[in-house]
Backbone as CSV, one residue per row, in Angstrom:
resi,resn,N_x,N_y,N_z,CA_x,CA_y,CA_z,C_x,C_y,C_z
1,MET,42.147,0.462,-12.453,43.099,0.978,-13.250,44.008,-0.169,-13.999
2,ASN,44.166,-1.055,-13.563,44.920,-2.307,-13.828,44.085,-2.689,-15.303
3,GLU,42.921,-2.714,-15.057,41.938,-3.434,-16.238,42.152,-2.419,-17.442
4,LEU,42.029,-1.021,-17.034,41.913,-0.061,-18.081,43.398,-0.170,-18.917
5,ILE,44.445,-0.277,-18.119,45.695,-0.491,-18.744,45.732,-1.529,-19.621
6,HIS,45.333,-2.658,-19.408,45.466,-4.063,-19.828,44.509,-3.840,-21.195
7,LYS,43.441,-3.328,-21.000,42.652,-2.980,-22.248,43.367,-2.092,-23.180
8,LEU,44.029,-0.992,-22.790,44.744,-0.380,-23.701,46.059,-1.127,-24.434
9,VAL,46.665,-1.807,-23.738,47.740,-2.489,-24.184,47.266,-3.696,-25.230
10,ARG,46.273,-4.082,-24.860,45.484,-5.288,-25.765,45.058,-4.663,-27.187
11,LYS,44.310,-3.533,-26.892,43.693,-2.976,-28.283,44.671,-2.337,-28.794
12,TYR,45.864,-1.832,-28.498,46.884,-0.982,-29.237,48.024,-1.836,-29.701
13,ARG,48.087,-3.038,-28.791,49.197,-3.988,-29.030,50.473,-3.346,-28.935
14,THR,50.519,-2.523,-27.824,51.804,-1.619,-27.206,51.545,-1.143,-25.930
15,ASN,52.637,-0.922,-25.251,52.587,-0.241,-23.913,53.357,1.221,-24.128
16,CYS,53.827,1.568,-25.383,54.427,2.684,-25.722,53.238,4.076,-25.475
17,PRO,53.569,4.816,-24.533,52.522,5.992,-24.388,52.616,6.747,-25.722
18,PHE,53.390,6.895,-26.250,53.605,7.622,-27.730,52.455,6.891,-28.758
19,ASP,52.757,5.742,-28.852,51.856,5.168,-29.835,50.377,5.089,-29.366
20,ILE,50.135,4.959,-28.316,48.826,5.111,-27.900,48.177,6.365,-27.774
21,ALA,48.790,7.434,-27.386,48.533,8.890,-27.293,47.941,8.920,-29.037
22,LYS,48.881,8.556,-29.784,48.575,8.969,-31.312,47.363,8.218,-31.720
23,ALA,47.220,7.050,-31.378,46.137,6.209,-31.835,44.798,6.838,-31.272
24,LEU,44.984,7.493,-30.105,43.723,8.183,-29.655,43.442,9.487,-29.970
25,GLY,44.267,9.996,-30.914,44.200,11.416,-31.540,44.745,12.331,-30.491
26,ILE,45.576,12.293,-29.644,46.096,13.118,-28.521,47.276,13.546,-29.422
27,HIS,47.814,14.986,-29.502,48.921,15.531,-30.331,49.777,15.620,-29.061
28,ILE,50.942,15.345,-29.468,52.103,15.523,-28.596,53.080,16.813,-29.062
29,ARG,53.292,17.752,-28.002,54.205,18.805,-28.355,55.480,18.743,-27.539
30,TYR,56.447,19.457,-27.842,57.526,19.560,-27.248,57.916,21.034,-27.023
31,CYS,58.030,21.654,-25.962,58.578,23.183,-25.697,59.241,23.255,-24.340
32,ASP,59.906,24.494,-24.063,60.752,24.722,-22.869,59.403,25.015,-21.917
33,LEU,59.244,24.195,-20.848,58.300,24.280,-19.774,58.876,25.121,-18.587
34,GLY,60.124,25.300,-18.567,60.711,25.950,-17.267,61.430,24.735,-16.553
35,PRO,61.943,25.251,-15.419,62.733,24.279,-14.523,62.041,23.216,-13.647
36,THR,60.804,23.589,-13.455,59.928,22.717,-12.597,59.036,21.844,-13.194
37,THR,58.522,22.138,-14.473,57.333,21.395,-15.123,58.055,20.473,-16.159
38,LYS,57.749,19.261,-16.006,58.069,18.217,-16.975,57.001,18.027,-18.125
39,GLY,55.800,18.381,-17.843,54.841,17.977,-18.780,53.268,18.680,-18.460
40,LEU,52.539,18.646,-19.198,51.017,19.048,-18.901,50.159,18.111,-20.042
41,TYR,48.954,18.149,-19.661,47.788,17.747,-20.446,46.828,18.800,-20.469
42,TYR,46.275,19.210,-21.722,45.238,19.835,-21.725,44.360,19.709,-22.979
43,HIS,42.973,19.992,-23.010,42.259,20.059,-24.343,41.606,21.342,-24.494
44,LYS,41.436,21.586,-25.782,40.914,22.871,-26.222,40.342,22.735,-27.550
45,LEU,39.154,23.162,-27.988,38.226,22.922,-29.010,38.166,21.558,-29.425
46,ARG,37.965,20.556,-28.366,37.905,19.352,-29.122,39.195,18.724,-29.086
47,ARG,40.187,19.243,-29.131,41.506,18.579,-29.557,42.280,18.371,-28.031
48,ARG,42.959,17.287,-27.833,43.700,17.098,-26.720,45.310,17.234,-27.168
49,PHE,45.898,17.743,-26.015,47.466,17.785,-26.232,48.127,17.376,-24.968
50,ILE,49.269,16.877,-25.133,50.222,16.459,-24.314,51.471,17.376,-24.656
51,VAL,51.740,18.171,-23.475,52.992,18.802,-23.881,54.353,18.292,-22.871
52,ILE,55.404,18.254,-23.648,56.522,17.499,-22.762,57.851,18.541,-22.927
53,HIS,58.286,18.692,-21.783,59.374,19.621,-21.561,60.554,19.200,-22.577
54,ASN,61.051,20.023,-23.499,62.162,19.617,-24.423,63.343,19.213,-23.960
55,GLY,63.547,19.304,-22.373,65.010,19.118,-22.021,65.235,17.576,-21.272
56,LEU,64.239,16.872,-21.242,64.343,15.690,-20.663,64.756,14.676,-21.293
57,THR,65.307,13.395,-20.630,66.064,12.171,-21.079,64.800,11.513,-21.749
58,PRO,65.161,10.385,-22.813,64.205,9.596,-23.311,63.232,8.946,-22.307
59,GLU,63.855,8.504,-21.100,63.253,7.656,-20.023,62.120,8.699,-19.598
60,TRP,62.600,9.728,-19.126,61.667,10.898,-18.487,60.392,11.273,-19.640
61,GLU,60.833,11.097,-20.920,59.884,11.706,-22.073,58.803,10.841,-21.890
62,ARG,59.054,9.402,-21.980,58.205,8.251,-21.959,57.233,8.262,-20.516
63,PHE,58.115,8.551,-19.494,57.240,8.525,-18.315,56.269,9.587,-18.094
64,VAL,56.667,10.989,-18.562,55.826,11.944,-18.739,54.780,12.021,-19.761
65,CYS,55.003,11.288,-20.739,53.766,10.971,-21.915,53.008,10.107,-21.274
66,ALA,53.440,8.977,-20.487,52.587,8.172,-19.762,51.634,8.660,-18.600
67,HIS,52.219,9.515,-18.091,51.769,10.214,-16.914,50.538,11.207,-17.408
68,GLU,50.766,11.897,-18.446,49.772,12.680,-19.098,48.686,11.994,-19.754
69,LEU,49.175,10.939,-20.283,48.070,10.020,-20.956,47.155,9.514,-19.761
70,GLY,47.647,9.314,-18.629,46.745,8.805,-17.334,45.990,9.998,-17.139
71,HIS,46.325,11.240,-17.273,45.193,12.268,-16.996,44.110,12.237,-18.085
72,ASP,44.349,11.944,-19.226,43.533,11.818,-20.169,42.596,10.715,-19.921
73,ARG,42.959,9.557,-19.629,42.086,8.387,-19.488,41.426,8.276,-18.069
74,LEU,42.080,9.027,-17.077,41.323,9.005,-15.544,40.557,10.200,-15.211
75,HIS,41.212,11.170,-15.705,40.619,12.615,-15.285,39.885,13.540,-16.367
76,LYS,38.914,12.820,-17.172,38.548,13.539,-18.368,37.633,14.642,-17.715
77,GLY,37.701,15.896,-18.248,36.956,17.053,-18.039,37.440,17.663,-16.520
78,ILE,38.351,17.264,-16.178,39.071,18.001,-14.862,40.286,18.735,-15.130
79,SER,39.979,19.940,-14.878,41.408,21.062,-15.079,42.057,21.241,-13.739
80,ARG,43.327,20.994,-13.976,44.063,20.986,-12.675,44.238,22.499,-12.331
81,PHE,44.172,23.412,-13.518,44.538,25.013,-13.107,43.247,25.492,-12.668
82,PHE,42.040,24.927,-12.844,40.797,25.281,-12.459,40.829,25.021,-10.876
83,MET,41.229,23.619,-10.663,41.187,23.205,-9.281,42.013,24.059,-8.285
84,GLU,43.266,24.348,-8.747,44.267,25.250,-7.868,43.701,26.627,-7.648
85,GLU,43.064,27.246,-8.766,42.605,28.574,-8.595,41.390,28.882,-7.943
86,HIS,40.431,27.781,-8.363,39.010,28.021,-7.843,38.433,27.133,-6.962
87,SER,39.229,26.398,-6.194,38.639,25.442,-5.243,39.643,25.114,-4.166
88,TYR,39.337,24.252,-3.139,39.954,23.951,-2.065,40.442,22.483,-2.229
89,PHE,40.197,21.870,-3.152,40.500,20.577,-3.493,42.216,20.405,-3.944
90,SER,42.940,19.554,-3.547,44.282,19.452,-3.668,44.361,18.460,-5.077
91,PRO,45.201,18.933,-6.054,45.209,18.125,-7.180,46.029,16.967,-7.020
92,GLY,47.036,16.840,-5.676,47.748,15.733,-5.475,47.277,14.359,-5.794
93,LYS,46.186,14.250,-5.318,45.493,12.939,-5.453,45.412,12.333,-7.144
94,PHE,45.129,13.401,-7.836,45.022,13.093,-9.341,46.734,12.762,-9.933
95,GLU,47.668,13.357,-9.324,48.963,13.462,-9.767,49.457,12.201,-9.412
96,GLN,49.174,11.595,-8.223,49.416,10.395,-7.732,48.974,9.080,-8.525
97,GLN,47.602,9.349,-9.015,46.774,8.410,-9.731,47.567,8.385,-11.039
98,ALA,47.930,9.561,-11.825,48.519,9.556,-13.052,49.958,9.011,-12.943
99,ASN,50.843,9.161,-12.035,51.909,8.380,-11.292,51.977,6.984,-11.774
100,ARG,50.890,6.331,-10.867,50.517,4.890,-10.773,50.060,4.531,-12.271
101,PHE,49.204,5.310,-12.955,49.063,4.635,-14.392,50.224,4.852,-15.274
102,ALA,51.048,5.666,-15.124,52.290,5.614,-15.866,53.381,4.477,-15.513
103,VAL,53.321,4.327,-14.535,54.207,3.045,-13.896,53.555,1.792,-14.371
104,LEU,52.588,1.695,-14.038,51.549,0.332,-14.483,51.580,0.138,-16.062
105,LEU,51.466,1.317,-16.879,51.539,1.110,-18.092,52.799,0.858,-18.738
106,LEU,53.718,1.384,-18.126,55.441,1.199,-18.770,55.999,-0.093,-18.371
107,SER,55.280,-0.707,-17.215,55.559,-2.021,-16.732,54.979,-3.108,-17.043
108,GLU,53.772,-2.841,-17.689,52.838,-3.711,-18.288,53.630,-4.966,-19.163
109,GLY,53.400,-6.193,-18.795,53.848,-7.201,-19.460,55.487,-7.308,-19.237
110,LYS,55.947,-6.754,-18.448,57.603,-6.934,-17.958,57.501,-6.950,-16.550
111,PRO,57.404,-8.126,-16.008,57.562,-8.405,-14.510,59.034,-8.453,-14.302
112,PRO,59.451,-8.305,-13.027,60.925,-8.179,-12.608,61.225,-9.507,-12.613
113,LEU,62.428,-9.885,-12.895,63.150,-10.930,-12.892,63.240,-11.569,-11.469
114,ALA,63.639,-12.872,-11.179,63.655,-13.377,-9.839,64.802,-12.799,-9.159
115,ASP,64.697,-12.225,-8.040,65.889,-11.479,-7.270,66.427,-10.215,-8.137
116,GLU,65.745,-9.544,-8.840,65.878,-8.424,-9.766,65.856,-7.068,-8.811
117,THR,66.755,-6.224,-8.543,66.680,-5.226,-7.704,66.016,-4.095,-8.590
118,LEU,65.490,-2.992,-7.923,65.024,-1.957,-8.543,65.952,-1.225,-9.427
119,ASP,67.288,-1.019,-9.010,68.333,-0.433,-9.631,68.742,-1.061,-11.111
120,HIS,68.257,-2.333,-11.096,68.405,-3.198,-12.394,66.976,-3.085,-13.156
121,TYR,65.923,-3.286,-12.523,64.494,-3.395,-13.155,64.162,-2.146,-13.776
122,LEU,64.285,-1.076,-13.038,63.679,0.090,-13.824,64.366,0.574,-15.141
123,PRO,65.636,0.597,-15.112,66.434,0.967,-16.484,66.135,-0.313,-17.418
124,ARG,66.023,-1.374,-17.072,65.481,-2.546,-18.005,64.358,-2.269,-18.662
125,ILE,63.204,-1.574,-18.164,61.982,-1.463,-18.355,62.108,0.097,-19.050
126,GLY,62.941,0.725,-19.188,62.853,2.204,-19.352,62.231,3.380,-18.673
127,LEU,62.445,2.995,-17.303,61.793,3.924,-16.457,62.986,4.753,-15.466
128,PRO,62.813,6.015,-15.185,63.794,6.720,-14.612,63.798,6.136,-13.231
129,LYS,65.056,6.025,-12.385,65.351,5.409,-11.244,64.516,6.184,-10.183
130,GLU,64.098,7.519,-10.700,63.223,8.267,-9.437,61.719,7.745,-9.422
131,THR,61.392,6.933,-10.269,59.905,6.506,-10.235,60.219,5.174,-9.245
132,ALA,60.950,4.945,-8.640,61.013,3.900,-7.802,60.037,4.096,-6.479
133,LEU,59.754,5.473,-6.226,58.915,5.788,-5.218,57.672,5.375,-5.479
134,PHE,57.136,5.287,-6.715,55.916,4.803,-7.254,55.617,3.161,-7.100
135,LEU,56.831,2.608,-6.628,56.612,1.113,-7.008,56.865,0.399,-5.636
136,ILE,56.062,-0.861,-5.446,56.068,-1.677,-4.488,56.322,-3.145,-5.186
137,ILE,57.330,-3.885,-5.056,57.451,-5.357,-5.725,56.612,-6.202,-4.654
138,LYS,55.824,-6.864,-5.314,55.201,-7.950,-4.866,55.377,-9.095,-5.088
139,GLN,55.791,-9.999,-4.549,55.984,-11.551,-4.934,54.623,-12.318,-4.777
140,ASN,54.122,-12.852,-5.844,53.024,-13.840,-5.953,53.528,-15.262,-5.631
141,ILE,52.856,-16.519,-5.377,53.459,-17.587,-5.358,53.930,-18.066,-6.707
142,SER,52.950,-17.646,-7.970,53.729,-18.294,-9.258,54.596,-17.408,-9.907
143,SER,54.494,-16.134,-9.359,55.478,-15.141,-10.373,55.422,-13.789,-9.677
144,HIS,56.529,-12.810,-9.970,56.552,-11.587,-9.549,55.789,-10.739,-10.539
145,SER,55.140,-9.906,-9.620,54.248,-8.563,-10.357,54.531,-7.397,-9.661
146,VAL,54.527,-6.259,-10.465,54.780,-4.963,-10.006,53.333,-4.245,-9.609
147,SER,53.189,-3.559,-8.710,52.129,-2.659,-8.476,52.663,-1.365,-7.816
148,CYS,51.800,-0.224,-7.608,52.213,0.919,-7.191,51.634,1.173,-5.802
149,CYS,51.977,2.062,-5.141,51.499,2.300,-3.793,50.274,3.327,-3.938
């Protein structure tokens, strides 16, 4: 997954999920998705869509867009709706992978500073504080790097 993200960032010269989605031809729409759904990804007639709940903060919009972009890049051809209705397979694994993709994409090229806490690091890179659940800060000998659980 790290290599995939590195290639995307290098190719499109940004880690902005909105810019990457646009470059990939993914349409982004906003609408009221209710109180529990922050976003969704779907494809229909060869067109791909990311739908984001219109009541989110800018930080959550970025995270949700990156999360749904993760579904596009990692889970092509897999429908969560089909999995939930017609199989015994839990979609939780795919959601965790998409969360990891989002955190890695949005933190790409922005390692934490020495002795920086998550309370300072996450807002500095534009991530909601709640995404701390998806982070583990690892210290290398030469530098700090971020990876996910």
